[in-house]
C-alpha positions in Angstrom: 34.8 166.9 109.2 37.6 165.0 111.1 37.5 162.4 108.4 37.8 165.0 105.7 40.7 166.7 107.4 42.4 163.3 107.7 42.0 162.6 104.0 43.3 166.1 103.2 46.3 165.6 105.5 47.1 162.3 103.7 46.9 164.0 100.3 49.2 166.8 101.5 51.6 164.3 102.8 51.8 162.6 99.4 52.5 165.9 97.7 54.9 167.2 100.4 58.6 167.7 99.6 60.8 164.7 100.3 61.3 164.2 104.0 64.3 162.8 105.8 63.1 159.2 105.0 62.0 160.0 101.4 65.2 158.6 100.0 64.6 155.2 101.6 61.0 155.2 100.3 62.1 156.1 96.8 64.7 153.3 96.8 62.2 150.8 98.1 59.7 151.9 95.4 62.3 151.7 92.7 63.4 148.2 93.8 59.8 147.0 93.9 59.0 148.3 90.4 62.3 146.9 89.1 61.4 143.5 90.4 58.0 143.7 88.7 59.8 144.6 85.4 62.3 141.8 85.7 59.8 139.0 86.4 57.5 140.4 83.8 54.6 140.9 86.2 54.7 144.2 84.3 54.7 142.8 80.8 57.0 144.4 78.2 55.0 146.9 76.2 52.2 147.2 78.7 50.5 150.6 79.2 49.6 151.7 82.7 49.3 154.7 85.0 51.2 155.9 88.1 48.0 155.1 90.1 48.2 151.5 89.0 51.8 151.4 90.1 50.8 152.8 93.5 48.3 150.0 93.8 50.7 147.3 92.7 53.5 148.4 95.0 51.7 149.9 98.0 53.8 153.1 97.9 52.4 156.6 97.7 52.4 159.0 94.8 55.7 160.8 95.6 58.0 157.8 95.9 56.4 156.1 92.9 56.6 159.2 90.8 60.3 159.6 91.6 60.9 155.9 90.9 59.2 156.2 87.5 61.3 159.2 86.6 64.4 157.3 87.4 63.3 154.2 85.5 62.4 156.3 82.5 66.0 157.8 82.6 67.2 154.1 82.7 65.1 153.4 79.5 63.0 150.8 81.4 59.8 152.8 81.4 58.6 155.2 78.7 56.6 158.2 79.7 53.9 158.8 77.1 52.4 162.4 77.4 48.6 162.2 77.6 48.8 158.4 77.5 50.4 157.5 80.8 53.3 155.1 81.1 54.5 152.2 79.0 56.8 149.4 80.1 59.7 149.5 77.7 59.3 146.6 75.1 62.3 144.3 74.7 64.3 145.2 71.6 66.6 142.2 71.2 68.7 144.0 68.6 69.3 147.0 70.8 69.9 145.0 73.9 72.4 142.7 72.1 74.2 145.8 70.9 74.4 147.2 74.4 75.9 143.9 75.5 79.2 145.2 74.0 79.0 148.2 76.3 78.3 146.1 79.3 81.3 143.8 78.5 83.7 146.8 78.6 82.1 148.3 81.7 82.0 145.0 83.6 85.7 144.4 82.9 86.4 147.8 84.5 84.1 147.1 87.5 85.3 143.6 88.3 89.0 144.6 88.0 88.4 147.5 90.4 86.5 145.3 92.8 89.2 142.6 92.8 91.8 145.3 93.5 89.8 147.3 96.1 87.5 144.8 97.9 87.7 145.0 101.7 87.8 142.0 103.9 84.1 142.5 104.6 83.3 142.6 100.9 85.3 139.5 100.3 83.6 137.6 103.2 80.2 138.5 101.9 81.2 137.3 98.4 82.4 134.0 99.8 79.2 133.5 101.8 77.1 134.1 98.6 79.4 131.8 96.7 78.8 129.0 99.2 75.0 129.5 99.3 74.8 129.6 95.5 77.1 126.5 95.1 74.9 124.5 97.5 71.7 125.6 95.6 73.3 125.2 92.1 70.9 122.5 90.9 67.8 123.6 92.7 67.7 127.4 92.6 64.7 128.9 90.8 65.0 131.9 88.4 63.3 134.1 90.9 65.6 133.1 93.7 68.6 133.4 91.5 67.6 137.0 90.4 67.5 138.0 94.1 71.0 136.7 94.6 72.2 138.2 91.3 71.0 141.6 92.4 73.0 141.2 95.7 76.0 140.1 93.7 75.9 143.1 91.4 75.4 145.5 94.3 78.2 143.9 96.3 80.7 144.0 93.4 79.8 147.6 92.7 80.3 148.5 96.4 83.7 146.7 96.4 84.8 148.8 93.3 84.6 151.9 95.5 83.3 154.1 92.7 79.7 155.4 93.3 79.4 156.7 89.8 79.4 153.2 88.5 76.2 152.3 90.4 74.1 154.8 88.4 75.7 153.6 85.2 75.5 149.9 85.7 72.2 149.4 87.5 70.0 149.9 84.5 72.1 147.6 82.4 71.9 144.9 85.1 68.1 145.2 85.2 67.8 145.0 81.4 69.8 141.7 81.3 68.2 140.3 84.4 64.8 140.7 82.6 66.3 139.0 79.5 67.6 136.1 81.6 64.2 135.7 83.2 62.4 135.4 79.9 65.1 133.1 78.5 64.8 130.6 81.4 61.0 130.9 81.6 60.2 130.6 77.9 63.0 128.3 76.9 62.8 125.9 79.9 65.0 123.3 78.3 67.9 125.3 79.6 68.5 125.0 83.3 70.3 127.6 85.4 73.5 125.8 86.0 75.4 127.5 83.2 74.4 130.9 84.5 75.2 129.9 88.1 78.6 128.5 87.2 79.6 131.7 85.5 78.6 133.9 88.4 80.4 131.6 90.8 83.6 132.1 88.8 83.3 135.9 89.0 82.6 135.7 92.8 85.6 133.4 93.4 88.0 135.6 91.4 87.0 138.9 92.9 86.8 137.5 96.5 90.4 136.1 96.1 91.6 139.3 94.5 92.5 137.8 91.2 91.8 140.7 88.9 92.9 139.1 85.6 90.8 136.0 86.4 87.8 138.2 87.3 88.0 140.0 83.9 88.2 136.6 82.1 85.2 135.2 84.1 83.2 138.4 83.3 83.9 138.0 79.6 82.8 134.3 79.8 79.5 135.4 81.3 78.9 138.0 78.5 79.7 135.4 75.9 77.1 133.1 77.4 74.6 135.9 77.4 75.3 136.6 73.7 74.5 133.0 72.9 71.2 133.5 74.8 70.3 136.3 72.4 70.8 134.0 69.4 68.4 131.4 70.7 65.8 134.1 71.7 65.9 135.7 68.3 65.1 132.4 66.7 62.6 131.0 69.2 60.6 133.7 71.0 57.2 135.0 69.9 57.6 138.8 69.4 54.4 139.3 71.3 56.1 138.1 74.4 58.7 140.8 74.0 56.0 143.5 73.4 52.5 142.8 74.5 51.2 145.8 72.6 51.8 143.9 69.3 48.6 142.5 67.9 48.6 138.7 67.8 48.4 137.0 64.5 44.9 135.7 63.6 44.4 132.0 64.3 43.0 129.9 61.5 
């Protein structure tokens, strides 16, 4: 009986309304699932269930369910009624189109960050800049993506406009996943080009050079646009959507 009560209590806890710490659990679940999406541990196009995400992340039903709803709003997960969930396939045409939106929004964000960054923000940027410069030739794509997430969050924090976080975060995740696939599947390209462009943005914002920050941001977006051209020509569509049936092999 005691064991049964314990199991019931655990079930009730999972279904309970969000507690004081629920926001932290939701954020942690969101970040973990986002990481699995970016590094394609959850392959584009894959079908799965909330229960599978619970097993993969180690989080309970409530934070995973909340994270899934948020990721669905971000167009990173598709909720399929009666069929569970699907990891959003990569649509290169759509995501290249959205790059124009990101260009304009990043200009606004980096200009604000350069104008508003506090001394603490600037010190953190300079620290990341030093670390990334030292690791320029050896950083892996997984390590870079961890730093990239911190860079994005720091610049958004420095901008001082919370609304931008909710707008920019899904765009950052979409293109972080693109970058991961590009560097994993087209390994002839090392990370130095990407690293150098991020270093230029960090340096400009940390030194409060707004015009230079905007120019550096545009240079990064131009670089990403070139990545799309190469991916459109050289990537097997099945790697962008694993639900596509492979071609028969002779």
